[in-house]
N, C-alpha and C positions, 0 to 999 in steps of 0.2 A: 336471433332469428335464423342465421345460417346454420347454427348447430342443430336446431330442431329440424330444419329442412333436410340436412344431411342424414340425421337419424331416420327421418321418414323415408328417404331414398333407400337407405340400406335395408330398412324393413320391407319395403315394397319389392326390392330385388330378392330378398330372402323368400318372401311369399311367392314370387315368380318361380323360383327354383323348386320350392316345395310343391307348388301346384303342378309344375311340370312333372315331377316325380310321381305324384298321385295319378295324373292323367295319362301317363306314358303307356305305350303299347307293351304288355308284359312279354311279348314274343321277341323283343329286341335284346341285344346282348348287354345292354347297360348304357351308362352315361357316355356321351361324347363331348369333348371340350375343344374350344378354339381360343387361342390367344394371339393378338395382332398388335404389335407396336407399329406406328406409322406417323408420317408427317403430312400436314396440310398447309400448302403454300397459299396463304389467304390474301385476297384483295377485298376491300370494303367499299360499298356504295350506299349512301344515305345520309342521315343526319342524326345527331343526338342533342338532347337538351339537358344541361346540368344547372340546377338552381336558377332556372329561367333563361339561361344563356344557351342559344342554339348554335351549333357549329356543324358544318358539313364535314363528312369523313370519307370523301370520294378519293380513295388512294389505291394504287395497284401494288403488286408485290415488289416492284422495283423501289417505289417510295418507302415501303416498309423496311426493306433490306437496308436502305441508307440511314434510316432514323431509329430503328427499333433495337431493343436489347435482344429479343428473340426474333429471328427472321422467319420462323415457321411456327405454326401451331402444332404442339406436340400432343400426340393422341395415343390412347391405348384402348383396345377392345377385348372383351372377354365374353364368351358364349358357352352355355351349357345346354345340352339337348338330350332327350331320351324319347325314342319313338317320334311321334308327331309333335310333341310339346317341347318347349324350351324357353330360355330367357337370355337376354344379353344386357351388358352395361358398356357404354362407350363414352370415354372421358376425353376432354380437350382442355389444354392450357396454352395461353399465349400472353406475352408481355409486349404490348405494341405502343409505338410512338409515331406521331404524324403531325403535320402542320395543318392549320385551317383558319377560318375567319369567323368572328362573331360580329355580324354587321360589317362596318368598315374597318374593324380592328383585327389584327392578326393574332393568332393564338397557337400555342403548342398543346397537343393533346397526348396524354399518357394514360393508358388504361390496361389493367390486368384483367384477364378474361378467363373464366372457368365455365365449362359447358359439360353436362353429364346427361346423356340419353340412357334411359332404362326401359325395358319392355319385355312382356311375355309374347310368345308367338305360337302359332299353330299351323302346321303344314296341311293345306287343304287337299293337295294331291300332286302327283307327278304323272306326266303324260309323254309318251314317246312320239316324236315328230316324224319319224321315218318308218314306224312299224316294227322296229327291232325289239325282240323280247328277251334278248340275252344280256342286256345292259351295255351293249356296244353302240347303241344308237344315240341320237341327239335327244335329250330329255328336257322338258320344260316343267319346272316346279313352281308352285305358288304358295306363299305363306301370308297370313294376316297377323297383325301385331297391334298391341295396345299397351300404353305405358305413360311415360312422362319425360319432360326435358327440364332439367334444372339449370338455370343461368345465374351466374354471379359475376359482378364486375366492380372494380374500384377505379373510378375515373377522376382525372385531374386536368383542369383547364388552366393554363397560364396565359392570361390575356394581356397583350401589350397595350398600354395606354400612354398618353403624352407624359404622364408622371410615372410613378412606380407601377410595375405590372400588378394585375389583380389575379389571385389564385383562388379558384373555386374547386371543390372536390365533393365526391359523393360515392358512397357504397350502396349498391342495390342488388337484390337478388329476387328471383321469382321461379315458380314451377308452372309449366304448361302441361296439361294432359294432351296426349297425342294418340292418333290412330293411323294405321297405314298398312302397307303391304310390301313384300319382297318377291321378286321374280328371279329364278335361277335358270340359266340356259347353258347346257353343255354343248360346246362347239366341237371339240375333239376330246380324246382321252386326257389331254393335258391342259386344254384351254376351256375356260368358261366365263360367262358374263353374269353379273349380279346387279339388279336394279332395285333401289329402295326409294320409296316415297312415303311421306307422312304429312299430316296436317294437324294443327293443335292450337292451343290457347283458348279460343272460344270465350274470351272475356274473363276466364278464371285467372290467368296470369297475363299473357299477351292478349291483345285484341285478336291477333291472328299470327300464327307461325306456320311456315311450311318448309319442307326439307326434301331435296331429291339428290340422289347420288347414283352414279354408274361406275362399276369397277370391272376390270379385266383381271382374271386369275390365271397364272401359269403354275401348274403343279410340278413338284420335283421332290426328290428324296433328300432329307437333311439328317445325316447321321442316323439313318434308320427310322426317322419319323417323317410322316407326311407333312409337307409344307407347300406354301404357295407364295410367289411374288405377286403383289397387287399394284395396279396403277389405275387411276380413274379421275373423276371430277365430282365435286360436291358443291351444292348451292343451298344455303340456309338463309331464310328471310324471317326477321323478327320485328314485330310492331308492338312495342310495350310502352305504356304511359302510366305515371303515378304522380299524384300531387298536382298543384296548380301555382301560378304566379311565380314568386321567387323561390318556391320549394318544388317546382315542377322538375321531374326527371322523365325523359322520353328517349327511347332507343328504337329508331326506325331504320334499320340497316340490313342490307343483303351482304352476307359473307360468302365468298366463293373462291374456288381455286383447285388446282390439281392435287391429287393424293398419291403417295408412294409408300409402300410398306411391305410387310411380310406376315403371313399367317402360319402358325404352327398348330397341328392337331395332335391330340393325345387322349 
């Protein structure tokens, strides 16, 4: 199942880029690319159910630092654009550990988490906020996007009982369709803000999934290339359920935390 979904994702991303090329403004100079490695210092609020056992996963970044193999979610972002059209793929990996409770029993929770966002976007327009026409003013740009979000996780619960502990585990993945928008605001020649929001699931994968992020960009020259340091905050809420009874898996969790990274343009 995972292999087929990954093939589907790669195919959709390829279609995104090909469609962008066909729909691009022929007056532009060509393709523009962005690559961004970054980290996401995550906290989690909610609960998950593994084979009928429900455990709360209300943990902050301090708890995760103490107990996890990876204290940050590692991420990579790639974008291609030509004219008003383009596409991006945004991947996240985390290996998290935390404590919790299944009813009156304590439990240890370990799960590996993969998240891949992919979408095509279209720039609706750019507007000057102070009337400047030479590119030196504050500009506001709006883009709309549509794509999907692939989630995969491998969860293990080690439940303490009066006798030997009970271990239950589950591998689960799903794909959510998403629609959303991005807003770009130039503050100065070197500073800008980017806001992204999307909503998805609609019962296809998750019952509902929503994501919001706000990032501050500081531009600088990196060995002759345009680059930016980025800092901000992201919130992702997912409500997914599959199966019933002793086979039930559910993930109703809000993942949130600060982001720090770098963008390189070429």
